[in-house]
N, C-alpha and C positions, 0 to 999 in steps of 0.2 A: 031125394032132397036132403035126407038126414046124412047120407054119405057125403054129399057135397059140402055141407056145413063142417063135417068132421075133417074133410081134406083141407078146407080153408084154415081151420084152427091149427092143424099140423104144419101147414105152410107158414103161417105167422110165427109159430114157435121156432121153426127152423131159421127164418129170416131175422128174428129178433137179435140173436148174438152177432150176426153179420152187421146189422145196423149199428149196434152199440160199439162194436170194434171200429167201424168206419168213423163214427163220431169221435172216438178216442184218438184215432190217428190224426184226424183233422185238428183236434185240440193240441196234440203234441207238436204238430208242424207249426201251428200258429204261435205257440209258446216259444219254440226255438227261433222263429223268425223275429219275434219281438225282442228276445234276449240279445240276438246278434246285432240288431239294427238300433237298439237303444243306446244313446250316449247322453250323459248328464248335461244339463244346460250350463254354459259358461257364465260365471258371475259378471255383473256389469262393473265397469271401471268407475271409480278408482278401486284397485284391488287391496283394500285395507280391511282385514278381518281381525277383530279383537277377541282374544280368548277369554274364557271365564277367569274369575279371580281378580276383581277390580281393586283390591286394597291389600295392604300388608297383613291385615288381620284375618283375611278370608282363608289364607293357607291353601287356596285352590290352585291347581296346576292348569297350565294350558292343555287343551286337548291334544293327545298324543296320537300319532298315526297308528291305525289299527293293524296295519300289515306288519308281519314279523320282519325282523332285520334280515334274516337269511331268506329273502324272497328270490326264488329261482326263476320266476317268470321273466322272460326277456322281452323288452319293448323293441320290436323290429323297427328299423329305420331311424333310430335316435342314437347319435354317437355317444353321448355321455352315458345313457342307460346301458349301451352295449359294453363300454369299457368298465363301468361299475359292476355290471353283471359278472364279468370275468374276475374282478377283484373280490367281490363278495363270495363267489364260489371258492376261490383259492383260500380265503381266510375264514371259511365256514368251519367251525371246530368239529362239527359232526362229520362232514365229508373228509376233513383232514385226518380225523381219528380212524376212519375206515380206509385211509390210504387212497381216496378217490381224488382225482384231479380233473380240472376242466380241460377239454381238448384244446381250447384256444389259448390256454395259459402260456405255453412255452414260447409262442411268438408275440402275441399282443402285450402280455404283462411284462415280459422282459424288455420289450421295446419301449414301453411306457416308462418303466422304472429306471433302466440302465441309462437311457439317454438323458434323463433328468439329473443324473448324478455327475455328469461331466462338468468340469469347471467353467468352460465357456459354452453354454448351452445354445445351440443354434436352432432356428426354425426348421420344422420338418413337415412335409406335406403328406405323411403317411395317413393321418386321420382325415384329411380333407377329401380324399377319394371316397370316403363313406358318406359324404354329404352331397347329394346330387345338386343342391342349390348353392353350393359353396361360392361360386363365382358371382352370385347375385347378392351376397351378404354385405352388410356395412364393413368398412375396413377394420373397425375395432374388433368386430366378431371374427373376421378372418385372422387377424393377428393373434387373437386368443387361441383359436384352434391350432394354428401353426406352432404355438409355443406352449401348449397346455401340458406337454410332457416335462417341462422344465420347472423345477421347484427348488433348485439349489443355486443360489447366486452369491457372489462375493460381497462381503460387507465393506463398504468404503470408509465409513465413519462408525466407530464402535465406542461403547461405554462399558467395558467389562467390569469396572469397579462401581457402577452406579448403585448397586444394592449393598455394597460394603461400606464405602465412603468413610467420612470422618467419624460418624456416630458408631460405626461397626455394629449396627443393629439392623436386622432384617426389616424392611419396610412393612408396615401393616397394610398400606394401600399403595398400589402402583398404578398411576394414571398413564395409560398407553394411548397416545393421541395420534391419529392418522393425519398427516399434514403433507404439504407440498413445498418444494424448495422456495418458491416465491412468496409464501404466506408468512413473512416475517412478523407483520403486525398481529396476526392471529396468535402466533406462538407467544409473543411478548405480552399480549393482553392476558393470555391464559396464565403465564408465569406470575403476573402481578395480581391475579384475582383467584379464581377457583382452582387453578392448577399449581399454586404456590408450593414448592417443596419445603419440607421441614416438619417440626412437631406441631400438631394441631389437636384442639379439643372439639368435641361436638357442640352443637348449640346448647345442649343440656349440661355442659361442663363435664366434670369428672376427669377420667384418665386422658392423658395426651398420647397421641399416636403419631408414628413417623409416616409421612406421606412423601412419595417420590413421583416425579413426572418425567416421562420420556416421550419423544416425538419420533414417529415412524415415517421415514421419507424414502423415496427412490429418486433416481436421476430424472432430470427434465426430459420430456419426450420431444426431441428436435424435429420429429416427423410431423408434429401438429402445427408447426410454424416456427418462425424465428423467436428466440428467447434471449434476453440479455444475459451475459455471463455473470452469474451470482455466486460462483464458487468461492471467491475471496471473502465475500460477506458471510457465506455459510460457514467457512472455516473459522472466521472470527467469532461468529455466534456459538459454534460448537466449543471452541476453546474457552469462551467466557462462561457458558452455562453448563457445559458437559452433560447435555441431555438430548443429543441428537443421535439417532441411528439411521444410517443411509446405506441402502443396498443398490447394487448395480443392475437394475432393471428399469424399464420405462414406467414412469408414474402415470398410469391411465386408470380410468374408472374400472375397467374389467380386470386390472391387475391388483386391485385392493385386496383380493383374497391372498395374494402372495405376502402381503404385509402381515396378515394373521399367521400364516404358516411359518414364515421366517421369524416372526416375533416369538412364537411358541418355541421354536428351536433355540433362539437366543435366551429365552427365559429359563429353559431347562438347564442351560450351561451356567448362567450368571446370576439368576435370581429365583432359584427353584423353591425357596422357603417363604416367599411372599405370601401373606395371608389372603389378600383380596386384590383383584385386578378390575379397574374400570377401563374398558376399551371404547373409544368414541372418536368423533370427528373434531376438527379444530374450529368448527362454527357452532358448537353447542355451549350452553351455560349450565354448569353443575353446581348445586348447593352442596358443596363438599362436607360441610359440618353436619348438615342434615343426613347425608349419606353415612357418616360415621355413627350417628345416633341410630340409624336403621340397622347397621351391623350389630350394634349392642342389643337391639331389641328382638332380633330374629335369631333363631337357633341355627347356627352354622357349624356346630361341632358335634361329633359323635364318638362313642367309645371304640377304640381299637385295642383289644386286650385290656390292659390297665391304664392306657393313656388316652387322653382326649386329642383328637385330630380334626382338622378342618374337613368338612364334608367335600367329597369329590363329585357331588351331583347337584351343586347349588349354582344356579344361574338365573338372573332376574333382569327384566327389562320390559319394553313395550312389545308384547308378544302378538304376532300375527299368525293366524292359523287358517288352514284350508285355502290358501292363496294359489292361484294359477299363474303360470308364466304369461307375460304380456307378449303378444304376437305382432304388435305394430312395429314395423322396422324403423320408423322415425322416432321412437321413444328411447329414453335413456336405458330402460331396463329390458330391452328387447331380447328375447330368447327364441330362436327359430325352432319349429317342431322337429326339424332334422337333427337338432342338437340335443333336445331334452323333451321327453313326454311325461305326463303325469302332473300331479299337484306337488306343491312344495311341502316339506315337513314344517312343523311349527318352529318359528324362529323369532328371535328378538330383533327389532328394528336396529339397523346399523348405526344410527345416530349416537347410541350409547347403550352399553350392556355391561353388567357386572357379574363376575363369577369368581370362585375361589382359585387360589394358586394350585390347589390339589387337582381341581378339574382341568386347569390349563395343561398340566402335565399329561393327563389322560387324553386331552384333545391333541396334544403334540404327537402322541403315539398313534391314535386312530387316524389322524389326518394323512398318514403315509399310505393308508389303504382306502382313501376317498379321493376320487379324481377331482381335480380342480374345477371349480365352477365360476362363471364370470361375476356373480353377485356375492359379495363377501358375507352379508348377513344370512343369506340362504345357505351358503356353504357351511357356516357355523351350525345352522339347524341340521344340515345333513350329517355332520360329525356327531352332534348330540344324539340324533336319532340312532346312529349306529352304536352309541354308548348306552342306549336305553335311558337317556336323561331327558326329562321334560322341563322346558323353561317355565319359570313362574312369572305371571303377569303382574306388574305394579302400575297402578294408575298415575303414579308420580313421574313416570318416564314419558314426557310429552314430546315424542319425536316429531309430531305433527303440530307442535306449538299450542299455545293458549288461544282461546277465542280472541279475535282482534281487539275487541273493546276492553279486554282485561290486561293486555300486554304492558300497559304503562302504569298499572296499579300494583305497588309492592305487596299489598295484602293478598293478591291473587297467587303469589308464589309460596304461600304458607305451607301447602301440602305438596309442593313440587320438588322433585329431586333433579330433574333435567328438563331443559327446553331447547328446542331446535327450530329456527336458526337465530344466531345473534352475531352482529358485526363486532369487531374489536371495540369500537366506541360504545356500543350498547352493552358489551360485557363490563367495561369499566364503570359505566353509569349504574347499571343494575347492582354490581358488587358494592358500590358505595352506598346505594339506597338500602341494601339489605344488611349493612353493618349497624344501622341505627336501630335501636330497640323498637320492635313493631308496636304501633298503637293498637287500640281496640279495632279488630277487623270484623 
C-alpha cells in the first residue's frame, strides 16, 4: 500500500511539468490568435477629431503620429502606401548612408518621377493595374489614379512680380486663396473685404504690415459638363487686379492638392521671403486684422546664429487628429481601401491654415518625395509628418462654422479668426458690421 502511494506521488511529479507546459502552449496560441484577429473599431461618422490645445494661450500641440517617419512596414494591397513605401526607403538617410537601395526603386520610382516631369503629362494606367477594384471606382478617383504621377503643369496666367510690386517690400502676409474660374463674385468680395491687398494694421493698432492676396486657379473641367467661355472675363480680371495664378490642369476636388504643390513651387521662385502665408478657400471669412494681432502675440521667430529668423515649424489651424479615410463611395471624401490603408496624420482643416514662409519652402522640398493624395489638407498633414512638424490647434479657426444661433451676432466673432462657409453677400455684410467698434459683448 505504501509502495502504491509512493508510485502515485512520483507519477504526479512527472506529469506536473507536462501539464504546465501544455497550459503555457494553449495560452501562447490563444494570445497569437487574438493579436492577429484584433482590429481597432472604426470611429463613427462624422470623422471630425479635434486635437488638444484649444486656445492660443495653451501652447499645446496636436497629437503627433507615434510611428517613426522611416516606417519600413509595407501595407499590402494599397497603391498609395506601396508607392510611398518605395519613396520613403529611397530617401531614408540611414539606408542611403549605407548605400542600400530598395529593389523596387529603379522601376517604380523612376516611372513615378520621370513621367511627372514631362511638359504635357498624359494619363497612364500603370498604377491602375495594382487596384483590383479600379473599374468600379468613381470617375474622379479613376482620373486621379491615372494622373497621380503628374505634378508639373504649365502656368497659363502668372504674377511673377506680385511680391515685389510698387512697394518693393516683401509682404508680411500672403493670402493664397483656392478658387475656380467661375467664382468671380467670391474673389471680388474677398478683394473688397478680408483679402484686401495693401498696408494694414491689426485691431490693436501699432505697426502697419503689407498684405498681398493671390488666387489659385486651374482650367475649367469640360468633362463635368458644358461651361460658358469665361476666358475673356478672366483675362480682364487678371489684367485689372494682377492677382490670378492659373495652371493648365483640370480644376476638380481631387486636384486641389496640385494647387498646393504648384503654389509652393511658385512661392520658392517669386515670393520666398514672405513672412506668413494664409492658405484657404474662397468661401471662408477671415478676420485679417485679428490674424495680424495673433502673429504679434505668438513667438514665431528663433535664433539662427546671431540672426532672428522665422520658425520653419510653425503651422496653425483647426487640427483634426486620428481620422480614418471615409469608405463610402458616394461621399465627397471617399478613399478606397485599395488606394490607401491606415489612419491620417494630424492635419489642419483645408478651409484655412496658416504657416510661415520658411515652412512653405520646406514643404516645397519634401513634397517631391510624398506621393500625391486626393485630399489636399490630408496631403499637407502627410508632408508635415515627414518633416516632423506638428500643427497647432487654434479654437478661432471655425472650419465647421459657428453654432447657427450665433452666426448673425457680431459679438460672436470676437474670438474668431476664420469661419466657413460664407457667400459673397454674407462676406460684405459681416465685414461692414465688424468695422463698427464693438459694443459691450
